[in-house]
TORKOL-4160 file (C-alpha; in steps of 0.2 Angstrom, whole numbers, padded with zeros to 4 digits, m for minus):
327
<pt num="1" X="m0214" Y="0517" Z="0485"/>
<pt num="2" X="m0210" Y="0503" Z="0473"/>
<pt num="3" X="m0215" Y="0485" Z="0477"/>
<pt num="4" X="m0200" Y="0474" Z="0477"/>
<pt num="5" X="m0199" Y="0461" Z="0464"/>
<pt num="6" X="m0198" Y="0443" Z="0469"/>
<pt num="7" X="m0181" Y="0435" Z="0466"/>
<pt num="8" X="m0181" Y="0422" Z="0452"/>
<pt num="9" X="m0171" Y="0407" Z="0454"/>
<pt num="10" X="m0162" Y="0398" Z="0439"/>
<pt num="11" X="m0174" Y="0386" Z="0430"/>
<pt num="12" X="m0168" Y="0368" Z="0433"/>
<pt num="13" X="m0168" Y="0355" Z="0419"/>
<pt num="14" X="m0179" Y="0340" Z="0423"/>
<pt num="15" X="m0177" Y="0323" Z="0414"/>
<pt num="16" X="m0194" Y="0316" Z="0409"/>
<pt num="17" X="m0198" Y="0301" Z="0419"/>
<pt num="18" X="m0201" Y="0290" Z="0403"/>
<pt num="19" X="m0184" Y="0294" Z="0396"/>
<pt num="20" X="m0176" Y="0290" Z="0413"/>
<pt num="21" X="m0183" Y="0273" Z="0413"/>
<pt num="22" X="m0178" Y="0270" Z="0395"/>
<pt num="23" X="m0160" Y="0274" Z="0398"/>
<pt num="24" X="m0160" Y="0264" Z="0414"/>
<pt num="25" X="m0166" Y="0249" Z="0404"/>
<pt num="26" X="m0153" Y="0251" Z="0391"/>
<pt num="27" X="m0139" Y="0252" Z="0403"/>
<pt num="28" X="m0145" Y="0236" Z="0412"/>
<pt num="29" X="m0147" Y="0226" Z="0396"/>
<pt num="30" X="m0130" Y="0232" Z="0390"/>
<pt num="31" X="m0122" Y="0227" Z="0407"/>
<pt num="32" X="m0130" Y="0209" Z="0406"/>
<pt num="33" X="m0124" Y="0207" Z="0388"/>
<pt num="34" X="m0106" Y="0212" Z="0392"/>
<pt num="35" X="m0106" Y="0200" Z="0407"/>
<pt num="36" X="m0112" Y="0186" Z="0396"/>
<pt num="37" X="m0100" Y="0189" Z="0383"/>
<pt num="38" X="m0085" Y="0190" Z="0395"/>
<pt num="39" X="m0090" Y="0173" Z="0403"/>
<pt num="40" X="m0094" Y="0163" Z="0388"/>
<pt num="41" X="m0086" Y="0146" Z="0386"/>
<pt num="42" X="m0072" Y="0147" Z="0373"/>
<pt num="43" X="m0073" Y="0135" Z="0358"/>
<pt num="44" X="m0060" Y="0132" Z="0345"/>
<pt num="45" X="m0067" Y="0132" Z="0327"/>
<pt num="46" X="m0063" Y="0115" Z="0318"/>
<pt num="47" X="m0051" Y="0118" Z="0304"/>
<pt num="48" X="m0064" Y="0111" Z="0292"/>
<pt num="49" X="m0076" Y="0125" Z="0296"/>
<pt num="50" X="m0064" Y="0140" Z="0293"/>
<pt num="51" X="m0071" Y="0152" Z="0281"/>
<pt num="52" X="m0054" Y="0160" Z="0276"/>
<pt num="53" X="m0053" Y="0163" Z="0257"/>
<pt num="54" X="m0035" Y="0167" Z="0257"/>
<pt num="55" X="m0025" Y="0157" Z="0243"/>
<pt num="56" X="m0016" Y="0146" Z="0255"/>
<pt num="57" X="m0032" Y="0139" Z="0262"/>
<pt num="58" X="m0041" Y="0137" Z="0246"/>
<pt num="59" X="m0043" Y="0120" Z="0238"/>
<pt num="60" X="m0048" Y="0116" Z="0220"/>
<pt num="61" X="m0061" Y="0103" Z="0220"/>
<pt num="62" X="m0067" Y="0105" Z="0202"/>
<pt num="63" X="m0061" Y="0088" Z="0195"/>
<pt num="64" X="m0064" Y="0094" Z="0177"/>
<pt num="65" X="m0049" Y="0105" Z="0178"/>
<pt num="66" X="m0037" Y="0091" Z="0185"/>
<pt num="67" X="m0025" Y="0083" Z="0173"/>
<pt num="68" X="m0021" Y="0065" Z="0174"/>
<pt num="69" X="m0003" Y="0059" Z="0171"/>
<pt num="70" X="m0011" Y="0043" Z="0163"/>
<pt num="71" X="m0017" Y="0045" Z="0145"/>
<pt num="72" X="m0035" Y="0040" Z="0144"/>
<pt num="73" X="m0040" Y="0023" Z="0136"/>
<pt num="74" X="m0046" Y="0035" Z="0122"/>
<pt num="75" X="m0035" Y="0029" Z="0110"/>
<pt num="76" X="m0032" Y="0040" Z="0096"/>
<pt num="77" X="m0025" Y="0024" Z="0089"/>
<pt num="78" X="m0043" Y="0019" Z="0089"/>
<pt num="79" X="m0045" Y="0001" Z="0094"/>
<pt num="80" X="m0058" Y="m0005" Z="0081"/>
<pt num="81" X="m0061" Y="m0024" Z="0083"/>
<pt num="82" X="m0059" Y="m0033" Z="0066"/>
<pt num="83" X="m0075" Y="m0042" Z="0069"/>
<pt num="84" X="m0086" Y="m0026" Z="0070"/>
<pt num="85" X="m0090" Y="m0013" Z="0057"/>
<pt num="86" X="m0077" Y="m0001" Z="0053"/>
<pt num="87" X="m0088" Y="0013" Z="0049"/>
<pt num="88" X="m0089" Y="0019" Z="0067"/>
<pt num="89" X="m0070" Y="0022" Z="0070"/>
<pt num="90" X="m0054" Y="0027" Z="0062"/>
<pt num="91" X="m0036" Y="0024" Z="0065"/>
<pt num="92" X="m0026" Y="0040" Z="0069"/>
<pt num="93" X="m0012" Y="0045" Z="0057"/>
<pt num="94" X="m0002" Y="0053" Z="0071"/>
<pt num="95" X="0016" Y="0049" Z="0072"/>
<pt num="96" X="0016" Y="0049" Z="0091"/>
<pt num="97" X="0013" Y="0035" Z="0103"/>
<pt num="98" X="m0006" Y="0036" Z="0105"/>
<pt num="99" X="m0009" Y="0021" Z="0116"/>
<pt num="100" X="m0019" Y="0026" Z="0131"/>
<pt num="101" X="m0011" Y="0017" Z="0145"/>
<pt num="102" X="0005" Y="0020" Z="0154"/>
<pt num="103" X="0017" Y="0008" Z="0162"/>
<pt num="104" X="0027" Y="m0006" Z="0155"/>
<pt num="105" X="0022" Y="m0024" Z="0154"/>
<pt num="106" X="0037" Y="m0033" Z="0160"/>
<pt num="107" X="0042" Y="m0051" Z="0153"/>
<pt num="108" X="0056" Y="m0053" Z="0166"/>
<pt num="109" X="0043" Y="m0060" Z="0179"/>
<pt num="110" X="0037" Y="m0077" Z="0177"/>
<pt num="111" X="0022" Y="m0078" Z="0165"/>
<pt num="112" X="0009" Y="m0092" Z="0169"/>
<pt num="113" X="0004" Y="m0099" Z="0153"/>
<pt num="114" X="m0010" Y="m0111" Z="0155"/>
<pt num="115" X="m0010" Y="m0119" Z="0137"/>
<pt num="116" X="0005" Y="m0130" Z="0132"/>
<pt num="117" X="0007" Y="m0134" Z="0114"/>
<pt num="118" X="0014" Y="m0152" Z="0111"/>
<pt num="119" X="0028" Y="m0153" Z="0098"/>
<pt num="120" X="0025" Y="m0162" Z="0082"/>
<pt num="121" X="0028" Y="m0181" Z="0084"/>
<pt num="122" X="0036" Y="m0183" Z="0067"/>
<pt num="123" X="0048" Y="m0168" Z="0069"/>
<pt num="124" X="0041" Y="m0159" Z="0054"/>
<pt num="125" X="0039" Y="m0140" Z="0054"/>
<pt num="126" X="0022" Y="m0132" Z="0055"/>
<pt num="127" X="0019" Y="m0115" Z="0047"/>
<pt num="128" X="0009" Y="m0101" Z="0054"/>
<pt num="129" X="0007" Y="m0083" Z="0048"/>
<pt num="130" X="0006" Y="m0069" Z="0061"/>
<pt num="131" X="m0003" Y="m0054" Z="0054"/>
<pt num="132" X="m0003" Y="m0036" Z="0062"/>
<pt num="133" X="m0016" Y="m0023" Z="0058"/>
<pt num="134" X="m0019" Y="m0005" Z="0061"/>
<pt num="135" X="m0001" Y="0001" Z="0061"/>
<pt num="136" X="0012" Y="0005" Z="0057"/>
<pt num="137" X="0018" Y="0011" Z="0074"/>
<pt num="138" X="0035" Y="0019" Z="0076"/>
<pt num="139" X="0040" Y="0009" Z="0091"/>
<pt num="140" X="0030" Y="m0008" Z="0092"/>
<pt num="141" X="0031" Y="m0011" Z="0073"/>
<pt num="142" X="0050" Y="m0011" Z="0075"/>
<pt num="143" X="0050" Y="m0022" Z="0090"/>
<pt num="144" X="0039" Y="m0035" Z="0083"/>
<pt num="145" X="0049" Y="m0035" Z="0066"/>
<pt num="146" X="0065" Y="m0038" Z="0076"/>
<pt num="147" X="0058" Y="m0051" Z="0087"/>
<pt num="148" X="0053" Y="m0062" Z="0072"/>
<pt num="149" X="0070" Y="m0060" Z="0065"/>
<pt num="150" X="0078" Y="m0067" Z="0081"/>
<pt num="151" X="0068" Y="m0084" Z="0078"/>
<pt num="152" X="0072" Y="m0084" Z="0059"/>
<pt num="153" X="0054" Y="m0079" Z="0055"/>
<pt num="154" X="0044" Y="m0066" Z="0046"/>
<pt num="155" X="0026" Y="m0059" Z="0048"/>
<pt num="156" X="0014" Y="m0048" Z="0038"/>
<pt num="157" X="0008" Y="m0031" Z="0042"/>
<pt num="158" X="m0008" Y="m0024" Z="0036"/>
<pt num="159" X="m0006" Y="m0006" Z="0037"/>
<pt num="160" X="m0017" Y="0009" Z="0036"/>
<pt num="161" X="m0012" Y="0021" Z="0022"/>
<pt num="162" X="m0014" Y="0037" Z="0031"/>
<pt num="163" X="m0002" Y="0031" Z="0044"/>
<pt num="164" X="0012" Y="0028" Z="0032"/>
<pt num="165" X="0022" Y="0044" Z="0035"/>
<pt num="166" X="0035" Y="0051" Z="0047"/>
<pt num="167" X="0042" Y="0039" Z="0060"/>
<pt num="168" X="0028" Y="0027" Z="0057"/>
<pt num="169" X="0032" Y="0026" Z="0039"/>
<pt num="170" X="0050" Y="0023" Z="0043"/>
<pt num="171" X="0046" Y="0009" Z="0055"/>
<pt num="172" X="0036" Y="0001" Z="0041"/>
<pt num="173" X="0050" Y="0003" Z="0029"/>
<pt num="174" X="0062" Y="m0005" Z="0041"/>
<pt num="175" X="0051" Y="m0020" Z="0044"/>
<pt num="176" X="0050" Y="m0022" Z="0025"/>
<pt num="177" X="0069" Y="m0021" Z="0024"/>
<pt num="178" X="0070" Y="m0036" Z="0036"/>
<pt num="179" X="0059" Y="m0046" Z="0024"/>
<pt num="180" X="0042" Y="m0044" Z="0032"/>
<pt num="181" X="0027" Y="m0042" Z="0021"/>
<pt num="182" X="0016" Y="m0027" Z="0019"/>
<pt num="183" X="m0002" Y="m0028" Z="0014"/>
<pt num="184" X="m0016" Y="m0015" Z="0013"/>
<pt num="185" X="m0029" Y="m0011" Z="0026"/>
<pt num="186" X="m0037" Y="0003" Z="0017"/>
<pt num="187" X="m0032" Y="0022" Z="0018"/>
<pt num="188" X="m0042" Y="0028" Z="0033"/>
<pt num="189" X="m0049" Y="0012" Z="0041"/>
<pt num="190" X="m0066" Y="0021" Z="0041"/>
<pt num="191" X="m0075" Y="0014" Z="0026"/>
<pt num="192" X="m0086" Y="m0002" Z="0027"/>
<pt num="193" X="m0082" Y="m0011" Z="0011"/>
<pt num="194" X="m0099" Y="m0019" Z="0012"/>
<pt num="195" X="m0109" Y="m0003" Z="0012"/>
<pt num="196" X="m0098" Y="0011" Z="0005"/>
<pt num="197" X="m0100" Y="0018" Z="m0012"/>
<pt num="198" X="m0089" Y="0013" Z="m0027"/>
<pt num="199" X="m0080" Y="0030" Z="m0026"/>
<pt num="200" X="m0075" Y="0028" Z="m0008"/>
<pt num="201" X="m0070" Y="0010" Z="m0010"/>
<pt num="202" X="m0059" Y="0014" Z="m0025"/>
<pt num="203" X="m0051" Y="0029" Z="m0016"/>
<pt num="204" X="m0048" Y="0019" Z="0000"/>
<pt num="205" X="m0038" Y="0006" Z="m0010"/>
<pt num="206" X="m0029" Y="0017" Z="m0022"/>
<pt num="207" X="m0023" Y="0029" Z="m0009"/>
<pt num="208" X="m0017" Y="0015" Z="0002"/>
<pt num="209" X="m0009" Y="0006" Z="m0013"/>
<pt num="210" X="0001" Y="0022" Z="m0018"/>
<pt num="211" X="0006" Y="0026" Z="0000"/>
<pt num="212" X="0014" Y="0009" Z="0002"/>
<pt num="213" X="0022" Y="0008" Z="m0015"/>
<pt num="214" X="0029" Y="0025" Z="m0012"/>
<pt num="215" X="0037" Y="0021" Z="0005"/>
<pt num="216" X="0045" Y="0004" Z="0001"/>
<pt num="217" X="0045" Y="0003" Z="m0019"/>
<pt num="218" X="0034" Y="m0013" Z="m0019"/>
<pt num="219" X="0015" Y="m0013" Z="m0022"/>
<pt num="220" X="0005" Y="m0023" Z="m0010"/>
<pt num="221" X="m0003" Y="m0039" Z="m0017"/>
<pt num="222" X="m0013" Y="m0043" Z="m0001"/>
<pt num="223" X="m0028" Y="m0033" Z="0007"/>
<pt num="224" X="m0038" Y="m0035" Z="0023"/>
<pt num="225" X="m0054" Y="m0025" Z="0023"/>
<pt num="226" X="m0057" Y="m0015" Z="0039"/>
<pt num="227" X="m0067" Y="m0025" Z="0051"/>
<pt num="228" X="m0066" Y="m0040" Z="0039"/>
<pt num="229" X="m0081" Y="m0032" Z="0030"/>
<pt num="230" X="m0082" Y="m0034" Z="0011"/>
<pt num="231" X="m0095" Y="m0040" Z="m0002"/>
<pt num="232" X="m0093" Y="m0056" Z="m0012"/>
<pt num="233" X="m0093" Y="m0046" Z="m0028"/>
<pt num="234" X="m0079" Y="m0035" Z="m0023"/>
<pt num="235" X="m0069" Y="m0050" Z="m0018"/>
<pt num="236" X="m0071" Y="m0058" Z="m0035"/>
<pt num="237" X="m0066" Y="m0042" Z="m0044"/>
<pt num="238" X="m0052" Y="m0037" Z="m0033"/>
<pt num="239" X="m0034" Y="m0036" Z="m0039"/>
<pt num="240" X="m0029" Y="m0042" Z="m0021"/>
<pt num="241" X="m0029" Y="m0058" Z="m0012"/>
<pt num="242" X="m0042" Y="m0055" Z="0002"/>
<pt num="243" X="m0034" Y="m0061" Z="0019"/>
<pt num="244" X="m0045" Y="m0064" Z="0034"/>
<pt num="245" X="m0040" Y="m0075" Z="0049"/>
<pt num="246" X="m0044" Y="m0090" Z="0059"/>
<pt num="247" X="m0036" Y="m0086" Z="0076"/>
<pt num="248" X="m0041" Y="m0070" Z="0085"/>
<pt num="249" X="m0033" Y="m0068" Z="0103"/>
<pt num="250" X="m0043" Y="m0051" Z="0105"/>
<pt num="251" X="m0027" Y="m0042" Z="0109"/>
<pt num="252" X="m0037" Y="m0025" Z="0106"/>
<pt num="253" X="m0048" Y="m0030" Z="0121"/>
<pt num="254" X="m0032" Y="m0032" Z="0133"/>
<pt num="255" X="m0023" Y="m0016" Z="0128"/>
<pt num="256" X="m0022" Y="m0009" Z="0146"/>
<pt num="257" X="m0004" Y="m0012" Z="0150"/>
<pt num="258" X="m0002" Y="m0026" Z="0163"/>
<pt num="259" X="0007" Y="m0043" Z="0164"/>
<pt num="260" X="m0010" Y="m0051" Z="0167"/>
<pt num="261" X="m0016" Y="m0044" Z="0150"/>
<pt num="262" X="0000" Y="m0050" Z="0141"/>
<pt num="263" X="m0003" Y="m0067" Z="0148"/>
<pt num="264" X="m0021" Y="m0068" Z="0142"/>
<pt num="265" X="m0016" Y="m0063" Z="0125"/>
<pt num="266" X="m0002" Y="m0077" Z="0125"/>
<pt num="267" X="m0015" Y="m0090" Z="0131"/>
<pt num="268" X="m0028" Y="m0085" Z="0118"/>
<pt num="269" X="m0015" Y="m0089" Z="0105"/>
<pt num="270" X="m0008" Y="m0105" Z="0112"/>
<pt num="271" X="m0026" Y="m0112" Z="0115"/>
<pt num="272" X="m0031" Y="m0111" Z="0097"/>
<pt num="273" X="m0016" Y="m0111" Z="0085"/>
<pt num="274" X="m0013" Y="m0125" Z="0073"/>
<pt num="275" X="m0003" Y="m0128" Z="0057"/>
<pt num="276" X="m0008" Y="m0117" Z="0043"/>
<pt num="277" X="m0017" Y="m0104" Z="0054"/>
<pt num="278" X="m0017" Y="m0085" Z="0051"/>
<pt num="279" X="m0017" Y="m0076" Z="0067"/>
<pt num="280" X="m0024" Y="m0058" Z="0069"/>
<pt num="281" X="m0015" Y="m0046" Z="0080"/>
<pt num="282" X="m0012" Y="m0027" Z="0081"/>
<pt num="283" X="0005" Y="m0019" Z="0081"/>
<pt num="284" X="m0001" Y="m0003" Z="0089"/>
<pt num="285" X="m0002" Y="m0010" Z="0107"/>
<pt num="286" X="0012" Y="m0013" Z="0119"/>
<pt num="287" X="0004" Y="m0028" Z="0126"/>
<pt num="288" X="0004" Y="m0036" Z="0109"/>
<pt num="289" X="0023" Y="m0033" Z="0107"/>
<pt num="290" X="0026" Y="m0040" Z="0124"/>
<pt num="291" X="0015" Y="m0056" Z="0120"/>
<pt num="292" X="0025" Y="m0059" Z="0104"/>
<pt num="293" X="0041" Y="m0059" Z="0114"/>
<pt num="294" X="0034" Y="m0074" Z="0124"/>
<pt num="295" X="0025" Y="m0083" Z="0110"/>
<pt num="296" X="0039" Y="m0084" Z="0098"/>
<pt num="297" X="0051" Y="m0095" Z="0108"/>
<pt num="298" X="0037" Y="m0106" Z="0114"/>
<pt num="299" X="0030" Y="m0109" Z="0097"/>
<pt num="300" X="0047" Y="m0111" Z="0090"/>
<pt num="301" X="0051" Y="m0125" Z="0103"/>
<pt num="302" X="0034" Y="m0133" Z="0098"/>
<pt num="303" X="0039" Y="m0135" Z="0080"/>
<pt num="304" X="0031" Y="m0120" Z="0072"/>
<pt num="305" X="0039" Y="m0109" Z="0058"/>
<pt num="306" X="0034" Y="m0091" Z="0056"/>
<pt num="307" X="0031" Y="m0086" Z="0038"/>
<pt num="308" X="0022" Y="m0072" Z="0029"/>
<pt num="309" X="0005" Y="m0074" Z="0022"/>
<pt num="310" X="0011" Y="m0076" Z="0004"/>
<pt num="311" X="0023" Y="m0089" Z="0010"/>
<pt num="312" X="0010" Y="m0098" Z="0019"/>
<pt num="313" X="m0002" Y="m0099" Z="0004"/>
<pt num="314" X="0011" Y="m0102" Z="m0008"/>
<pt num="315" X="0005" Y="m0107" Z="m0025"/>
<pt num="316" X="m0013" Y="m0106" Z="m0019"/>
<pt num="317" X="m0012" Y="m0088" Z="m0017"/>
<pt num="318" X="m0022" Y="m0078" Z="m0031"/>
<pt num="319" X="m0031" Y="m0062" Z="m0033"/>
<pt num="320" X="m0050" Y="m0061" Z="m0030"/>
<pt num="321" X="m0050" Y="m0075" Z="m0017"/>
<pt num="322" X="m0053" Y="m0074" Z="0001"/>
<pt num="323" X="m0042" Y="m0084" Z="0013"/>
<pt num="324" X="m0044" Y="m0088" Z="0032"/>
<pt num="325" X="m0030" Y="m0100" Z="0033"/>
<pt num="326" X="m0019" Y="m0111" Z="0022"/>
<pt num="327" X="m0031" Y="m0126" Z="0022"/>
């Protein structure tokens, strides 16, 4: 008789105790984290802290890529003061307005002039010569030329030869047609006539001479060296009368367009001018042209006559001599 086999039940799957504890801990931690998240206080992120990189939220802060509407005070019409060496700067030969400041100096408003010139007691006329360097300038050279004509006067332009072309050259020719005098101010305004070699010196004068004569049909007889720099030997041997100045209103220092700067230029002239003076100015600046519009009627009322340098010097004018004024 066979022994009955014991009945085997199904084997149950048992979870190890350590795994159970681990799962329980994970569930508890997850529940706590979810609860904390759901009950967190809400905060708005300030707009300045947004991190969006979409185009509508991006702001260009690289100032080197920004373009200003005001031309810099770089003047490609380079403002070399006549009292310094000319070897460090040159005058641009462009035909466009290269003054560096925008805006217009208005003479409609009252200009406060601090220096008043008394009229001559004997009623006689006093003569002065206005001179304008570093041009010609297509706009301001014309304006100045026309302003002198209004008051029955003339002036002298010392032009840079490489600017005598295009609209600038036309402006110079127009001024000459009105009776104004044209003198040489070298060809490039870069050579120092005290230190440059003979070849450079001769070339600067020859090219400027040819440019002026070609434009107006008259050869210049006057020359103003760049920066006023020239040796005594070169003066003595020159075919030109060397023209300096004795009144300098420093208009090149006040080229930023403003009524205040125009007034300063006016006062700088009125505070120093006397009979027989040669006045140094620059026809490449708007403020200078505006100052001329104020100066001429005032000086006219004070008994002054506006003449060219050659008219001021008269019979005393001769080549190979340097002049600062008429006396």
